[in-house]
PAMAR-524076 format. One line per field, with one value per atom (N, C-alpha, C, O): y, z, x; atom name; residue number from 1; chain. Coordinates in steps of 0.2 Angstrom, whole numbers. Each point is the difference from the previous one (the first is absolute). Example, Ala and Ser with C-alpha at 12.3 -4.5 7.8 and 13.67 -1.06 7.14 Angstrom:
<nodes>
north = (-28  6  6  -1  6  6  5  6)
up = (39  0  0  3  -7  1  3  1)
east = (66  -4  4  5  -7  4  -4  3)
at = (N  CA  C  O  N  CA  C  O)
i = (1  1  1  1  2  2  2  2)
ch = (A  A  A  A  A  A  A  A)
</nodes>
This chain:
<nodes>
north = (-119  6  2  -1  2  1  7  4  -4  6  7  5  -5  6  2  6  -11  1  3  4  -7  2  7  4  -2  7  5  5  -7  4  1  6  -11  0  5  4  -5  5  7  4  -3  7  3  5  -9  2  2  5  -9  1  7  3  -1  6  6  6  -7  5  0  4  -7  0  7  2  2  6  1  1  -1  0  7  0  5  6  0  4  -10  -1  -4  -5  7  -3  -8  -4  2  -7  -4  -6  9  -4  -5  1  -8  -5  1  -3  7  1  4  0  3  4  -5  1  -7  -5  -3  -1  0  -2  5  -2  8  5  0  1  -1  -1  -5  0  -6  -6  1  -1  3  0  6  0  5  5  -1  4  -10  -1  -2  -3  5  -1  -7  -2  -2  -7  -3  -5  7  -3  2  -5  11  2  -4  -2  1  -3  -8  -3  0  -7  -1  -4  8  0  1  -4  9  1  -6  -2  -1  -6  -6  -3  2  -6  1  -4  11  2  -1  1  -2  -1  6  0  5  7  0  5  -11  0  1  1  -2  0  7  4  -2  7  2  6  -11  2  2  4  -5  2  7  3  1  7  4  6  -10  4  1  -4  10  1  -5  -2  0  -5  -7  -4  3  -7  -3  3  -10  -3  -7  -5  5  -6  -5  2  -9  -5  -1  -1  0  -1  -7  -5  4  -7  -1  4  -11  -2  1  -1  2  1  -3  0  -3  -3  6  5  -7  5  3  6  -11  2  5  4  -5  4  7  5  -4  6  4  6  -10  2  3  6  -9  3  6  4  -4  5  7  5  -6  6  2  -2  5  1  5  5  -7  4  -3  3  -7  -3  -5  -4  5  -5  -7  1  -6  -6  0  -2  6  0  5  -2  7  5  -4  1  -5  -3  -5  -1  -3  -5  3  -3  8  3  3  -1  4  3  -5  0  -6  -5  -3  -2  1  -3  5  -3  9  5  0  0  0  0  -7  0  -5  -7  1  -2  5  0  5  -2  7  4  -3  3  -8  -3  2  0  4  3  -5  1  -6  -5  -6  -1  -5  -6  -3  2  -6  -3  -8  -3  0  -7  -3  2  -8  -4  -6  -4  2  -6  -4  2  -8  -5  -3  -6  10  -2  0  2  -4  0  5  -2  8  2  3  0  1  3  6  4  -4  6  4  -3  10  4  5  4  -3  6  4  -2  8  5  3  0  1  2  4  0  5  5  -3  -5  6  -2  5  5  -6  5  7  5  -5  6  3  6  -10  3  3  5  -8  2  6  5  -4  7  5  6  -7  5  1  6  -11  0  6  3  -3  5  7  4  -3  7  1  5  -10  1  0  4  -7  0  7  3  0  7  5  5  -6  4  -1  5  -11  -1  4  3  -4  4  7  4  -1  7  2  5  -8  2  -1  5  -10  0  5  3  -1  5  7  4  -3  7  2  5  -10  2  6  4  -3  6  6  5  -5  6  1  6  -12  1  2  5  -7  2  7  4  -1  7  4  5  -7  3  1  5  -11  0  5  3  -3  5  7  4  -3  7  2  5  -10  2  1  4  -9  1  6  2  1  6  6  5  -5  6  2  -4  10  3  -2  0  -2  -2  6  -1)
up = (-959  -4  1  5  -11  1  3  0  4  4  -5  3  -9  -4  -1  0  -2  -2  7  -1  7  6  1  3  -4  1  -5  2  -8  -5  2  0  3  2  6  1  4  6  -2  3  -8  -3  -3  1  -5  -3  5  -1  6  5  4  1  0  3  -5  2  -8  -6  -2  -4  7  -2  1  6  -11  1  -5  -6  8  -4  -4  -5  7  -4  -6  -5  4  -6  -5  2  -8  -5  -1  -1  2  -1  6  -1  6  6  0  -2  4  -1  5  -1  7  4  -3  3  -8  -4  -3  1  -3  -3  6  -1  7  5  3  1  -1  2  -5  2  -8  -5  1  -1  2  2  6  -1  6  7  0  5  -9  0  -4  -1  -3  -4  5  5  -7  4  1  6  -11  1  5  3  -3  4  8  4  -3  6  3  5  -10  2  1  5  -9  1  7  4  -3  7  5  6  -6  5  1  6  -12  1  3  5  -7  3  7  4  -2  6  5  6  -9  5  0  5  -9  1  -4  -2  2  -4  5  -3  9  4  3  0  2  2  6  0  4  6  -2  4  -10  -2  -2  0  0  -1  6  0  6  6  2  -1  4  3  5  4  -5  5  -2  3  -8  -2  -3  -4  6  -3  -3  4  -10  -2  -2  -1  1  -1  -7  -4  1  -7  -1  4  -11  -1  -8  -4  3  -7  -3  3  -10  -4  -6  -3  0  -7  -5  2  -8  -5  -1  -1  1  0  5  -1  7  6  -2  1  -3  -1  -6  0  -5  -6  2  -2  6  3  4  0  4  5  -4  2  -6  -4  -6  -6  8  -6  -5  2  -8  -6  -2  -6  9  -2  -6  1  -6  -6  2  4  -7  1  -2  4  -9  -3  5  2  1  4  7  3  0  6  -1  5  -10  -1  -1  3  -7  -1  7  2  2  6  5  4  -3  4  -2  5  -11  -2  1  2  -3  2  7  2  3  7  2  5  -8  1  -2  4  -9  -3  5  1  2  4  7  5  -4  7  5  6  -8  4  2  5  -9  2  -3  -4  6  -2  -3  2  -7  -4  2  -2  5  1  -4  0  -3  -4  4  1  0  3  -5  -3  2  -5  2  2  -3  2  -7  -5  5  -6  1  4  -7  -4  4  6  -9  4  4  -3  9  4  0  2  -3  0  5  0  5  5  0  -2  4  0  8  3  -1  7  0  -3  8  1  3  4  -7  3  6  1  3  5  -4  3  -8  -4  -2  1  -4  -2  6  0  6  6  2  3  -3  2  -5  3  -9  -5  2  -1  2  2  5  0  5  6  -3  2  -7  -3  -5  0  -4  -4  3  -2  8  4  2  0  3  2  -6  1  -6  -6  -2  -2  2  -2  5  -2  8  5  0  0  -2  -1  -6  1  -6  -6  1  -1  5  1  5  0  5  5  -2  3  -8  -3  -6  -3  1  -7  0  -4  10  0  0  -4  7  0  -7  -3  -1  -6  -5  -4  5  -5  1  -5  12  1  -3  -3  3  -3  -8  -3  0  -7  -2  -5  9  -2  1  -5  10  1  -6  -3  1  -5  -7  -3  2  -6  -1  -5  11  0  -1  -2  3  -1  -7  -5  4  -7  -3  4  -10  -3  -1  -3)
east = (597  1  8  3  0  7  2  -5  10  2  0  -3  5  0  -7  -2  -2  -7  -4  -4  5  -3  2  -4  11  2  -4  -2  1  -4  -7  -2  -1  -7  0  -5  10  0  1  -3  7  1  -6  -2  -1  -6  -6  -3  3  -5  1  -5  11  1  -1  -1  0  -1  -7  -1  -4  -7  -2  0  -2  -3  -6  2  -8  -6  0  -4  8  0  4  0  4  4  -4  -3  3  -4  2  -5  11  2  -1  1  -3  -1  -5  -6  8  -6  -5  -6  7  -5  -6  -6  7  -5  -5  -6  8  -4  -4  -6  9  -4  -5  -6  8  -5  -6  -6  7  -5  -5  -6  9  -4  -4  -6  9  -4  -5  -4  5  -5  -6  -4  4  -6  -6  1  -7  -6  -1  -3  4  -2  5  -2  8  5  -2  0  -2  -2  -6  0  -5  -6  1  -3  7  2  4  -2  6  4  -5  1  -5  -5  -5  -1  -1  -4  3  -3  9  4  2  1  -1  2  -6  1  -7  -6  -4  -4  6  -4  -7  -2  -1  -6  -6  -6  6  -6  0  4  -10  -2  5  1  0  4  7  4  -1  6  0  6  -11  -1  0  0  0  0  7  5  -3  6  3  -4  10  3  -2  3  -7  -2  6  4  -3  6  -3  0  -3  -3  6  6  -8  5  1  -5  11  1  -3  0  -2  -2  1  1  -1  1  -7  -5  5  -6  1  5  -11  0  0  -3  5  -1  -7  -1  -4  -7  -2  -4  6  -1  2  -3  10  3  -4  -1  -1  -3  -7  -2  -2  -6  1  -4  9  1  2  -2  6  3  -4  1  -7  -5  4  3  -4  3  6  2  2  6  -1  -5  8  -1  4  5  -6  3  7  5  -3  6  5  5  -8  3  2  5  -10  0  6  4  -4  5  7  4  -3  6  3  6  -11  2  2  5  -9  2  7  4  -3  7  5  6  -7  6  1  6  -11  1  3  4  -5  3  8  4  -3  7  4  6  -9  3  1  3  -6  0  -5  1  -6  -5  -5  -4  3  -5  2  4  -7  1  -6  -6  6  -5  1  5  -11  0  -5  -6  8  -4  -2  5  -11  -2  -3  -5  8  -3  -7  0  -5  -7  -3  3  -10  -4  -5  -5  4  6  6  -1  6  6  -2  -3  6  -1  6  6  -6  6  -2  -5  10  -1  6  5  -6  5  0  -5  12  1  6  4  -5  6  6  -1  7  6  1  -3  9  2  1  -1  5  1  -7  0  -4  -7  -4  -3  4  -4  3  -3  10  3  -3  0  -1  -2  -8  -2  -1  -7  -2  -5  9  -1  0  -4  8  0  -6  -3  2  -6  -7  -4  4  -6  -1  -6  11  0  -2  -3  6  -1  -7  -4  1  -7  -5  -4  6  -4  0  -5  11  1  -4  -4  4  -4  -8  -3  1  -7  -2  -6  10  -2  1  -3  6  2  -4  1  -5  -4  -4  0  -4  -4  4  -2  8  4  3  0  2  2  -5  1  -7  -6  -1  -1  1  -1  6  -2  8  5  0  1  -4  -1  -5  1  -6  -6  3  -2  5  3  5  -1  5  5  -4  2  -7  -3  -5  -1  -1  -4  4  -3  10  4  0  0  0  1  7  5  -5  7  4  6)
at = (N  CA  C  O  N  CA  C  O  N  CA  C  O  N  CA  C  O  N  CA  C  O  N  CA  C  O  N  CA  C  O  N  CA  C  O  N  CA  C  O  N  CA  C  O  N  CA  C  O  N  CA  C  O  N  CA  C  O  N  CA  C  O  N  CA  C  O  N  CA  C  O  N  CA  C  O  N  CA  C  O  N  CA  C  O  N  CA  C  O  N  CA  C  O  N  CA  C  O  N  CA  C  O  N  CA  C  O  N  CA  C  O  N  CA  C  O  N  CA  C  O  N  CA  C  O  N  CA  C  O  N  CA  C  O  N  CA  C  O  N  CA  C  O  N  CA  C  O  N  CA  C  O  N  CA  C  O  N  CA  C  O  N  CA  C  O  N  CA  C  O  N  CA  C  O  N  CA  C  O  N  CA  C  O  N  CA  C  O  N  CA  C  O  N  CA  C  O  N  CA  C  O  N  CA  C  O  N  CA  C  O  N  CA  C  O  N  CA  C  O  N  CA  C  O  N  CA  C  O  N  CA  C  O  N  CA  C  O  N  CA  C  O  N  CA  C  O  N  CA  C  O  N  CA  C  O  N  CA  C  O  N  CA  C  O  N  CA  C  O  N  CA  C  O  N  CA  C  O  N  CA  C  O  N  CA  C  O  N  CA  C  O  N  CA  C  O  N  CA  C  O  N  CA  C  O  N  CA  C  O  N  CA  C  O  N  CA  C  O  N  CA  C  O  N  CA  C  O  N  CA  C  O  N  CA  C  O  N  CA  C  O  N  CA  C  O  N  CA  C  O  N  CA  C  O  N  CA  C  O  N  CA  C  O  N  CA  C  O  N  CA  C  O  N  CA  C  O  N  CA  C  O  N  CA  C  O  N  CA  C  O  N  CA  C  O  N  CA  C  O  N  CA  C  O  N  CA  C  O  N  CA  C  O  N  CA  C  O  N  CA  C  O  N  CA  C  O  N  CA  C  O  N  CA  C  O  N  CA  C  O  N  CA  C  O  N  CA  C  O  N  CA  C  O  N  CA  C  O  N  CA  C  O  N  CA  C  O  N  CA  C  O  N  CA  C  O  N  CA  C  O  N  CA  C  O  N  CA  C  O  N  CA  C  O  N  CA  C  O  N  CA  C  O  N  CA  C  O  N  CA  C  O  N  CA  C  O  N  CA  C  O  N  CA  C  O  N  CA  C  O  N  CA  C  O  N  CA  C  O  N  CA  C  O  N  CA  C  O  N  CA  C  O  N  CA  C  O  N  CA  C  O  N  CA  C  O  N  CA  C  O  N  CA  C  O  N  CA  C  O  N  CA  C  O  N  CA  C  O  N  CA  C  O  N  CA  C  O  N  CA  C  O  N  CA  C  O  N  CA  C  O  N  CA  C  O  N  CA  C  O  N  CA  C  O  N  CA  C  O  N  CA  C  O  N  CA  C  O  N  CA  C  O  N  CA  C  O  N  CA  C  O  N  CA  C  O  N  CA  C  O)
i = (1  1  1  1  2  2  2  2  3  3  3  3  4  4  4  4  5  5  5  5  6  6  6  6  7  7  7  7  8  8  8  8  9  9  9  9  10  10  10  10  11  11  11  11  12  12  12  12  13  13  13  13  14  14  14  14  15  15  15  15  16  16  16  16  17  17  17  17  18  18  18  18  19  19  19  19  20  20  20  20  21  21  21  21  22  22  22  22  23  23  23  23  24  24  24  24  25  25  25  25  26  26  26  26  27  27  27  27  28  28  28  28  29  29  29  29  30  30  30  30  31  31  31  31  32  32  32  32  33  33  33  33  34  34  34  34  35  35  35  35  36  36  36  36  37  37  37  37  38  38  38  38  39  39  39  39  40  40  40  40  41  41  41  41  42  42  42  42  43  43  43  43  44  44  44  44  45  45  45  45  46  46  46  46  47  47  47  47  48  48  48  48  49  49  49  49  50  50  50  50  51  51  51  51  52  52  52  52  53  53  53  53  54  54  54  54  55  55  55  55  56  56  56  56  57  57  57  57  58  58  58  58  59  59  59  59  60  60  60  60  61  61  61  61  62  62  62  62  63  63  63  63  64  64  64  64  65  65  65  65  66  66  66  66  67  67  67  67  68  68  68  68  69  69  69  69  70  70  70  70  71  71  71  71  72  72  72  72  73  73  73  73  74  74  74  74  75  75  75  75  76  76  76  76  77  77  77  77  78  78  78  78  79  79  79  79  80  80  80  80  81  81  81  81  82  82  82  82  83  83  83  83  84  84  84  84  85  85  85  85  86  86  86  86  87  87  87  87  88  88  88  88  89  89  89  89  90  90  90  90  91  91  91  91  92  92  92  92  93  93  93  93  94  94  94  94  95  95  95  95  96  96  96  96  97  97  97  97  98  98  98  98  99  99  99  99  100  100  100  100  101  101  101  101  102  102  102  102  103  103  103  103  104  104  104  104  105  105  105  105  106  106  106  106  107  107  107  107  108  108  108  108  109  109  109  109  110  110  110  110  111  111  111  111  112  112  112  112  113  113  113  113  114  114  114  114  115  115  115  115  116  116  116  116  117  117  117  117  118  118  118  118  119  119  119  119  120  120  120  120  121  121  121  121  122  122  122  122  123  123  123  123  124  124  124  124  125  125  125  125  126  126  126  126  127  127  127  127  128  128  128  128  129  129  129  129  130  130  130  130  131  131  131  131  132  132  132  132  133  133  133  133  134  134  134  134  135  135  135  135  136  136  136  136  137  137  137  137  138  138  138  138  139  139  139  139  140  140  140  140  141  141  141  141  142  142  142  142  143  143  143  143  144  144  144  144  145  145  145  145  146  146  146  146  147  147  147  147)
ch = (A  A  A  A  A  A  A  A  A  A  A  A  A  A  A  A  A  A  A  A  A  A  A  A  A  A  A  A  A  A  A  A  A  A  A  A  A  A  A  A  A  A  A  A  A  A  A  A  A  A  A  A  A  A  A  A  A  A  A  A  A  A  A  A  A  A  A  A  A  A  A  A  A  A  A  A  A  A  A  A  A  A  A  A  A  A  A  A  A  A  A  A  A  A  A  A  A  A  A  A  A  A  A  A  A  A  A  A  A  A  A  A  A  A  A  A  A  A  A  A  A  A  A  A  A  A  A  A  A  A  A  A  A  A  A  A  A  A  A  A  A  A  A  A  A  A  A  A  A  A  A  A  A  A  A  A  A  A  A  A  A  A  A  A  A  A  A  A  A  A  A  A  A  A  A  A  A  A  A  A  A  A  A  A  A  A  A  A  A  A  A  A  A  A  A  A  A  A  A  A  A  A  A  A  A  A  A  A  A  A  A  A  A  A  A  A  A  A  A  A  A  A  A  A  A  A  A  A  A  A  A  A  A  A  A  A  A  A  A  A  A  A  A  A  A  A  A  A  A  A  A  A  A  A  A  A  A  A  A  A  A  A  A  A  A  A  A  A  A  A  A  A  A  A  A  A  A  A  A  A  A  A  A  A  A  A  A  A  A  A  A  A  A  A  A  A  A  A  A  A  A  A  A  A  A  A  A  A  A  A  A  A  A  A  A  A  A  A  A  A  A  A  A  A  A  A  A  A  A  A  A  A  A  A  A  A  A  A  A  A  A  A  A  A  A  A  A  A  A  A  A  A  A  A  A  A  A  A  A  A  A  A  A  A  A  A  A  A  A  A  A  A  A  A  A  A  A  A  A  A  A  A  A  A  A  A  A  A  A  A  A  A  A  A  A  A  A  A  A  A  A  A  A  A  A  A  A  A  A  A  A  A  A  A  A  A  A  A  A  A  A  A  A  A  A  A  A  A  A  A  A  A  A  A  A  A  A  A  A  A  A  A  A  A  A  A  A  A  A  A  A  A  A  A  A  A  A  A  A  A  A  A  A  A  A  A  A  A  A  A  A  A  A  A  A  A  A  A  A  A  A  A  A  A  A  A  A  A  A  A  A  A  A  A  A  A  A  A  A  A  A  A  A  A  A  A  A  A  A  A  A  A  A  A  A  A  A  A  A  A  A  A  A  A  A  A  A  A  A  A  A  A  A  A  A  A  A  A  A  A  A  A  A  A  A  A  A  A  A  A  A  A  A  A  A  A  A  A  A  A  A  A  A  A  A  A  A  A  A  A  A  A  A  A  A  A  A  A  A  A  A  A  A  A  A  A  A  A)
</nodes>
């Protein structure tokens, strides 16, 4: 990278501010706040077993085939899963490995960057699951109020 270009990149990094409309971090926030992204990162992070829902549990990340992810993520369309995996690969959050077998085997695995995000998404998923009763109660209370 040329020195002038490196200086521009360094300057831009200090100016990232998601509250500004043109900030590229907004696009990243949009991507990582998607439910399928959260669930894919949790799956590849090893959060699929019952023990992952226990406080203090630290499941081991693992590579998964497309078909495994598809079965695990109930409700995701083939198109959405493919698009999401491609976007995560492009962002460097996971790697796609093709093994020349018959038929071809394709696996997905978290990168170090993806693993660092997985820790946050795992906590977010746990929070959502553990707080649903409270959210449902608040919704009922809100909906019962006179308008």
